[in-house]
PALUM-70205 format. One record per atom (N, C-alpha, C, CB): x, y negated, z negated. Coordinates in pm, whole numbers, plus 50000, padded with zeros to 5 digits. Atoms other than C-alpha are relative to their C-alpha. Last residue first. Glycine has a CB too. Layout:
REM PALUM-70205
XYZ;...
***
This chain:
REM PALUM-70205
499344995749851;792048537571833;500025019950003;502084991650007;499824986849963;790298523671545;500325001050103;499145007449989;499024990950135;790718488571401;500365010250036;499385004549866;500664982850007;789728471671745;501085006849868;500325011650201;501764996050058;789438431371736;500115016149965;498474997450154;499234998250126;793838431671850;498455001849914;501234984749951;501624994550046;792418448572178;500444993749832;499545023650019;501095005349900;795758448672420;498784992849888;499265015250109;499195012549898;798188453572138;498854993350103;501435008350117;500195002650131;795568486671979;501014983150047;500725014849865;501095005050032;795828497872334;499984989949873;499215010649987;500145008249915;799418498572383;498304991650005;500455008150119;498305013850055;800728511472053;498804991350111;502785004150090;500565008150067;797308538072157;500134989749978;499915002249933;500965006249979;799058544772488;499044994949947;499735003250047;499885012649901;802358546072419;499024998550044;500844999550106;499585014150113;801708564772042;500084989450173;502335002549862;501425001250116;800078596572278;500644984649961;499875015349823;500315013049993;802528595772567;498804992849877;499524999350148;498975013950049;804268627872453;499544990249981;500964995050079;499155001249934;801318646372377;501374988550022;499325001550074;500355008649959;800478656772024;500334995150143;500224994049920;499395006749848;799558688271943;500214988950047;499445002150092;500285008949851;797628692871632;501555004650065;499754978049976;500504992449881;798368723371371;499344995850124;499255007549959;499204987749990;799668706171077;499705009750158;499555009349852;500324984350066;796838679671133;501515004150064;498265011350073;499844989949865;798228641671254;499455014649894;502175001250088;500464986850094;796758605871164;500475013450072;498215000949980;500404985249916;798688576871298;499445014449939;501315004950066;500174985750077;798598545071073;499265008150119;498954999449839;500744993749983;799728511271203;499705016849951;500084997050097;501445007949978;801618482871100;499045007750042;499994989150098;500185005549837;804128512470930;498524987950026;499625017250114;499245013449923;805408512770606;499774996450144;501515001849999;499835008949833;803108542570485;500644990149996;498774994050074;498995002549980;803638559570109;500164992650142;500605010749977;499565003850108;799778553369949;501834994450052;499745013649884;499875011949960;798748562770279;500934986349953;498924998249994;498835007049823;800228595570340;500094983949986;498905002850214;499375003450069;798298599569905;501294997150172;500135011049853;499355010150077;795548593570062;501214994849910;499434999149953;500335009549842;795798618270315;500794987249925;497794995750062;498165000049909;796848642370080;500074990750086;500515013950103;498935005050087;793918633269807;501584999450090;500055011149861;500175012449997;791568637170157;501494995549888;498284996249950;499685016649857;792968667670261;499974990249973;499134995550116;501315008449949;792818687369894;500914994150149;499324984349859;500945011050053;795018680869588;499515000250104;500394986549945;500685002649881;797508716369578;498674987650001;499475014450038;501264993250004;799868712569271;498844995350133;499404996449843;499774988050049;802868695969289;499325009849990;500284999649917;501044995650147;802188678069610;500815008949881;498505011850057;500594984650030;805308684369822;499184996149853;501485014549975;500684999650131;806898648770019;499065015449962;498964986450005;501184994250044;808518645370331;499955001349890;499685010050041;500715000050121;809248614470527;499585011349912;499044994750026;500674994450048;811188619070880;500054999449848;500115009450054;501765001349988;811898594971066;499335005349937;499365003350101;499725012450051;816078602871029;498354991349949;500944992150132;500105010249912;816108632271179;499414995149917;499515000550128;499525017250041;817418660871086;499694993850045;501044994250000;499725010149976;814988688270999;500584992549980;499624997150003;499044986049899;815148731070866;500144982950122;498475023350098;499065005550023;813378708770571;501195005250087;500115000549873;500095011149989;810208710270773;501604997249931;498614994549939;499944997449842;810348752370879;501024975449971;497255005150130;498664996449898;811448757470508;500374997350096;500195008750034;499045006750009;808468739670376;501564996750022;499815000249941;500315014649920;805998755270573;501174993049968;498584990549951;498745011449968;807268787470490;499974991550059;500965002550050;499424993349935;804298802270252;501514989950043;498965005150109;499804991650109;802648791369961;500365008650111;498835003649885;500234991049885;802188754770063;500885012649912;500694993750176;499954987850088;801498729569777;499975016350073;498714998249904;500594999050131;800148703369966;500405009649968;498744999449977;500464984050040;802728696070166;499605001649879;501045010650008;500554992650131;803098660970290;499595015049959;498944994449978;500414988150008;804788650970612;500125001749797;501105010750118;500514992750104;805098619170671;499195011849990;499474993249948;500524992450083;806788610670964;500005001849925;499945005649999;499074996750130;808188571671025;498685011549995;500394985449843;500955001950061;807748553671388;500685009649894;498645002150067;500005004050065;809498537671658;499104999449900;500264994650038;499024992450100;810528562971877;499654991949838;501944997450060;499695010450076;807728557272142;500644999949872;499074994749987;499725017849971;807638576172376;500924992449978;499304992049944;500795011949913;807248607372157;500864987750055;498854992949902;499875003849804;808998640372163;498964985950008;499025017550140;498265006750012;809468636071714;499734997550168;501805014349938;500445014149963;805298637171773;501464993049982;498654993049893;500825006949920;805388670071911;499954985050000;498865004549977;498814999949856;808518684971767;498904992550100;500635020350078;498615007949998;806708682671453;500414993950099;501025006849978;500905008749959;803048699771641;501484989249886;497845003449953;500855011249868;804908722871705;499754990050014;498975000450035;498625000649887;807238732771422;499334994450108;500815015850054;499045014250063;804098731671176;500975000850104;500845000949822;500195005449920;801968758271357;500694989849948;498874999950042;500094995649852;802608793471223;499764990650090;499055009150024;498654999949904;804238776570907;500005008350126;501235005549921;499995004549824;801348756070849;500815008550020;500504984550067;499734987449935;800468771870469;499504996750187;498915013949903;500064994050078;799088735970375;499785016750042;499164993149931;499664989849951;800528702670565;499585012849921;501264998550019;500764989350148;799238671870539;499855008550064;498524997349911;500214976749984;800768652870822;499475004249864;502065013250016;500054992750177;800538609770791;499655016250030;498364991749872;501124993349946;802028586371107;500215016449855;500345003750225;500024990650098;803658555670998;499055014250079;499264992349852;501584988550070;803588534571292;500555011749898;499015011850160;500894999249879;805648506371407;499425004449942;500155005150122;500854982549879;808028513971137;499024991250019;499245020649917;500784993950004;809698487670886;499375004350146;499364994349915;
***
């Protein structure tokens, strides 16, 4: 079971998704799964995601466009990690993002969201 499940919904994200995925794969903490849910994109989003060969990536494609909320809920259903991290397809995470968030959450078990 991974420590962190990263949920990344993507819709027509070809301009940004490579940078977003690279920023997650480059984290200083590597114990995570990256759940990328393609919300029925019409551009090259799928081709870009499928070009990665990393066992931490879980790729799912919605048969029809479901919108962000339903796509995130689908990601939550798939998640196996102890913690959930949220990522948009046009976000970039600094390399120590998970390290800092995980340290905080472990030190503050009373905290539900970081």
